[in-house]
C-alpha positions in Angstrom: -18.9 -6.7 -6.2 -18.2 -4.1 -3.3 -20.4 -0.7 -3.3 -17.1 0.9 -4.1 -16.6 -1.2 -7.2 -20.0 -0.6 -8.0 -19.6 3.3 -8.1 -16.4 3.0 -10.3 -17.5 0.9 -12.9 -20.6 3.0 -13.0 -18.3 6.1 -13.7 -16.4 4.1 -15.7 -18.7 2.8 -18.1 -20.1 6.6 -18.5 -16.7 7.7 -19.7 -16.1 4.5 -21.4 -19.7 5.4 -23.7 -18.5 9.0 -23.9 -15.8 8.1 -25.3 -17.5 5.1 -28.1 -20.0 7.8 -28.7 -17.3 11.4 -28.5 -15.2 9.4 -31.0 -17.7 8.7 -33.4 -16.7 4.9 -33.7 -20.3 3.4 -33.2 -20.6 2.1 -36.5 -17.1 0.2 -36.6 -18.4 -3.5 -35.8 -15.7 -5.2 -33.4 -13.6 -7.8 -35.7 -14.2 -11.2 -34.8 -18.0 -11.4 -33.5 -21.0 -11.5 -35.1 -23.6 -9.1 -34.6 -25.7 -11.1 -32.5 -22.7 -12.1 -30.6 -21.6 -8.2 -29.2 -22.6 -7.8 -25.6 -23.2 -4.3 -23.6 -19.3 -3.6 -21.8 -20.6 -3.9 -18.6 -21.4 -7.4 -18.9 -17.9 -8.3 -20.4 -15.5 -9.4 -17.9 -12.2 -8.8 -19.3 -12.7 -5.1 -20.2 -14.5 -4.3 -17.2 -10.7 -5.2 -15.1 -9.6 -3.4 -18.0 -11.0 -0.1 -17.0 -11.1 -0.6 -13.2 -7.2 -1.3 -13.7 -6.3 1.6 -16.2 -8.9 4.1 -17.2 -7.3 6.0 -19.4 -7.6 7.1 -22.7 -5.9 4.5 -24.0 -7.7 2.2 -22.2 -10.9 3.3 -24.0 -9.0 3.0 -27.4 -9.1 -0.3 -27.3 -13.1 -0.2 -26.4 -13.5 1.4 -29.1 -11.5 -0.8 -31.3 -13.6 -3.9 -30.4 -17.2 -1.9 -30.6 -20.1 -3.4 -33.1 -22.5 -0.6 -32.2 -24.2 1.7 -29.6 -27.3 1.1 -28.7 -29.4 3.9 -25.6 -25.8 5.0 -25.3 -24.7 1.9 -24.7 -21.6 0.2 -26.0 -21.9 -3.2 -27.0 -19.0 -4.5 -27.8 -17.1 -8.0 -29.1 -16.1 -9.7 -25.8 -12.4 -10.7 -25.9 -11.2 -14.4 -23.3 -8.5 -12.2 -21.8 -8.2 -8.5 -21.2 -6.1 -6.8 -23.7 -2.9 -5.6 -23.0 -2.9 -2.1 -20.9 -0.9 0.0 -23.5 1.6 1.9 -21.8 0.1 4.8 -19.5 1.2 7.9 -20.5 0.7 9.6 -17.4 2.2 9.7 -14.5 2.0 6.5 -12.2 -1.0 6.8 -9.7 1.4 5.9 -7.5 3.3 8.1 -5.8 7.0 8.1 -5.3 8.4 8.0 -1.8 10.0 11.1 -1.0 13.7 11.0 -0.6 13.5 13.9 2.0 13.7 12.9 5.6 11.0 14.0 8.5 13.8 14.0 11.2 14.8 17.7 10.1 16.0 21.4 10.4 16.5 20.5 14.6 18.2 23.2 16.2 18.2 25.0 20.2 19.2 27.7 19.0 17.2 31.2 18.2 19.5 34.3 16.7 18.3 37.6 19.1 19.5 40.5 17.0 21.2 41.2 13.7 25.0 40.5 12.9 25.4 38.6 16.0 27.6 35.6 15.9 26.3 31.6 15.3 27.6 29.5 18.0 29.0 26.1 17.5 26.2 23.2 16.4 23.9 25.8 15.4 23.1 25.3 11.8 23.8 21.5 11.7 23.0 21.4 8.0 25.7 24.1 6.4 27.9 22.9 3.9 30.6 25.3 2.5 32.2 24.3 -1.2 35.7 23.8 -1.4 37.7 25.5 -4.7 40.7 25.3 -6.0 42.3 28.4 -7.7 43.0 27.2 -10.4 45.9 28.8 -11.4 48.3 28.2 -8.6 46.2 24.7 -7.3 45.8 25.5 -4.2 42.5 25.1 -2.1 41.0 28.9 -1.1 40.4 28.1 2.0 41.0 31.3 3.7 37.0 32.8 3.0 34.1 30.8 1.6 32.8 31.8 -1.7 29.6 29.8 -1.7 27.7 27.9 0.8 24.8 24.8 0.8 22.7 23.2 3.0 22.6 19.2 3.8 19.1 18.3 2.8 19.1 14.3 3.2 22.4 11.4 3.2 23.3 11.7 -0.4 22.7 15.8 -1.4 23.4 19.5 -0.9 21.8 22.4 -2.3 23.4 25.5 -3.5 23.3 28.2 -6.0 23.7 26.8 -9.5 26.2 29.7 -10.0 28.3 28.2 -7.6 29.2 25.5 -10.4 28.0 26.6 -13.5 31.7 26.6 -15.0 31.1 29.2 -17.1 31.0 31.5 -13.7 33.4 29.4 -11.7 36.1 29.7 -14.3 35.7 33.7 -15.2 37.0 33.7 -11.6 39.7 31.4 -11.8 38.2 28.7 -9.3 36.9 25.2 -9.5 35.2 22.7 -7.7 37.0 20.5 -5.2 34.9 18.9 -2.6 32.5 19.8 0.0 32.9 20.7 3.9 30.2 19.4 6.3 30.2 20.0 10.1 32.1 23.0 9.4 32.2 26.0 11.6 34.8 28.3 12.0 37.1 27.4 8.5 40.6 28.6 10.6 40.4 26.0 12.8 40.2 22.7 12.3 38.8 21.0 14.6 36.3 23.6 16.1 36.3 24.4 19.6 35.0 26.8 21.8 34.5 27.3 25.5 31.6 26.3 27.3 30.8 27.3 30.9 34.3 27.4 31.2 35.3 24.1 29.3 36.5 23.8 26.6 34.6 21.8 23.8 35.3 20.9 20.8 33.6 19.5 17.1 34.5 16.6 15.4 37.1 17.4 12.5 35.2 18.5 9.5 33.9 16.0 7.5 35.2 16.0 3.8 32.7 15.0 0.5 33.8 14.8 -3.1 31.1 15.3 -5.6 29.6 12.3 -7.4 26.9 14.6 -9.6 26.3 18.0 -10.1 22.1 18.9 -11.3 22.0 22.0 -12.7 18.2 23.4 -13.0 17.7 23.4 -16.7 16.4 26.8 -16.9 19.7 28.7 -15.1 20.6 31.7 -17.0 17.6 31.5 -19.8 14.8 33.6 -17.8 17.1 36.7 -17.2 20.4 37.0 -15.2 21.0 34.1 -12.6 16.7 33.0 -13.4 16.7 29.5 -11.9 19.4 29.9 -9.7 19.7 26.2 -8.1 21.7 23.0 -8.2 22.0 20.1 -6.0 25.6 18.2 -5.4 25.5 14.7 -4.7 28.1 13.6 -2.7 30.3 10.8 -3.2 29.3 9.0 0.0 26.6 8.8 2.1 26.4 11.0 5.5 26.5 9.3 8.3 24.3 11.5 10.4 24.6 8.9 13.4 28.8 9.0 13.8 28.5 12.9 13.2 27.7 13.4 16.9 24.7 16.3 15.3 27.3 18.1 13.9 25.5 17.1 10.9 22.2 17.3 10.1 20.1 17.9 7.5 17.5 20.7 6.9 13.8 20.6 6.7 12.5 21.7 3.3 9.0 23.6 2.4 5.9 22.6 0.4 5.1 23.5 -2.2 2.7 26.4 -3.2 2.8 28.4 -0.4 3.2 31.8 -1.0 6.6 34.3 0.2 4.1 36.8 1.8 2.0 34.2 4.2 6.0 33.1 4.9 8.1 35.7 6.0 5.5 37.5 7.5 6.7 37.5 10.8 10.6 38.0 9.1 13.1 35.1 8.4 17.0 34.3 9.5 19.9 33.7 7.7 23.3 32.0 8.8 26.5 32.9 6.8 29.9 33.2 6.7 31.3 36.6 5.0 34.5 37.2 3.4 36.2 38.9 6.6 35.2 37.4 9.4 36.3 33.3 10.0 33.3 32.2 11.6 29.0 32.2 10.3 27.2 35.6 11.4 22.8 35.8 11.5 20.8 37.8 10.1 17.3 38.9 10.6 15.5 39.8 7.5 12.6 41.3 6.4 10.7 40.6 3.3 10.7 43.3 0.6 7.4 43.2 -1.5 7.8 42.4 -5.4 7.2 45.6 -6.6 10.4 47.4 -4.7 12.1 44.6 -5.8 11.7 45.0 -9.3 12.7 48.8 -9.2 16.1 47.8 -6.7 17.1 45.2 -8.4 15.9 45.6 -12.2 15.9 43.1 -14.8 17.6 40.4 -12.5 14.0 39.4 -10.6 12.0 36.1 -11.4 8.7 35.3 -10.4 10.3 32.5 -8.5 13.1 34.9 -6.7 12.5 36.9 -3.4 14.4 40.2 -1.8 14.7 40.3 1.8 16.4 43.1 4.1 17.7 44.1 7.2 15.5 46.3 9.9 15.6 49.5 9.0 19.0 51.3 10.7 21.3 48.4 11.1 24.3 47.9 9.0 24.0 46.3 6.1 26.4 43.2 5.2 27.8 40.7 2.8 27.5 37.0 2.6 28.3 34.0 1.3 26.0 32.9 -1.6 24.1 29.4 -0.9 23.8 31.2 2.8 19.8 29.5 3.9 16.9 31.7 4.7 14.8 30.1 7.2 11.7 30.0 9.3 11.3 28.2 12.6 8.2 26.0 12.6 4.8 28.2 14.2 4.7 25.3 17.1 8.7 24.2 17.4 10.5 27.2 17.3 13.6 24.8 17.2 12.7 23.2 14.1 13.5 25.2 10.9 12.5 25.1 7.5 14.3 26.3 4.4 12.5 28.9 2.0 15.5 30.1 0.3 19.1 30.3 -1.4 21.0 33.1 -1.1 22.0 34.1 -5.2 22.8 37.7 -4.7 24.0 40.6 -2.3 24.4 44.1 -3.0 26.7 46.1 -1.2 26.3 50.0 -1.2 25.6 53.0 0.5 22.9 52.2 1.4 20.7 48.4 3.2 19.8 47.2 -0.3 17.9 43.7 -0.6 19.6 40.4 -0.6 18.0 38.5 -3.6 17.0 34.9 -3.4 15.4 31.9 -5.2 12.4 30.8 -3.1 12.4 27.2 -2.9 8.5 26.0 -3.2 8.2 26.1 -6.9 11.2 24.2 -7.1 10.1 21.7 -4.7 8.9 19.2 -7.8 12.0 19.6 -9.8 14.2 18.8 -6.5 12.4 16.3 -5.2 12.1 14.7 -9.2 16.3 14.7 -9.3 16.7 12.5 -6.0 17.9 9.1 -6.3 19.1 7.2 -3.3 
């Protein structure tokens, strides 16, 4: 036995002893053994193997069942010829599930310079447009973007839950039909622009049916639009290579990072609005929680954040689902999405936008994704 296994055994024997003594089952003799046939638990290979492979409370219960007595804090057991079957573990597997989020993500060579500037073609290739149909008239709502989202891997798009909650979309008389990827100018297809005096066009927009909608289970339960986050599973995988770089996933953050630390240098948001066919950029600053709670009373929960444009900048409108992004401090061409726009009040004063803060939901996102 190597040193590592010896150390593990010592620890496990200690736990087994503690478990047996604490349970006060010393007087129960193990089944099928006379007292003189019992051996110290450390000298019973089948039980040693059980503890090394599955050191759980259920395994300790199995040892207690086989305990004859405790002598000088050492359990003596009726040693079976083979290890007892390992009971089903109540704990999560020790092997971490492999993440379905890509490492190759968030690539864009563009950094916004000023508030409200138009975003060039192929700027944020993870942007997705949710295509709706007007229920009563059966025509597609193509003249505006009501909701948007972000591609996070080859099968999933991250969106606000309100964009697919039936009680909210049906109140507006619309229903989700499909997801558009590689979109930029909603008035044309394909999208084209002039680049150094030459016409430059993107491939046609790709259209995806939705196979499955998963809304966060606490949506709307803790407050108005609380836990406003959902995932759309597309009907087929995205072929990123075939898109020519016009469709790519955004990076998502790690869990447990504070909003104050993330947004100390501000953040970027890119969104369509109700009046322009092309998306615009917004350079936003973090609004402290006290101010946010005062401005957006009865709306705010701790997993939400407020962001607003700088002082003296004009107010703006934006489609729900717009990504709130931060660039990598080392590589300015790598974007991570930390928020999802869920509400943007419009008024005479510049009011903050309300965002779902993504880090607290990373475990839910990872647990929902499937190949």
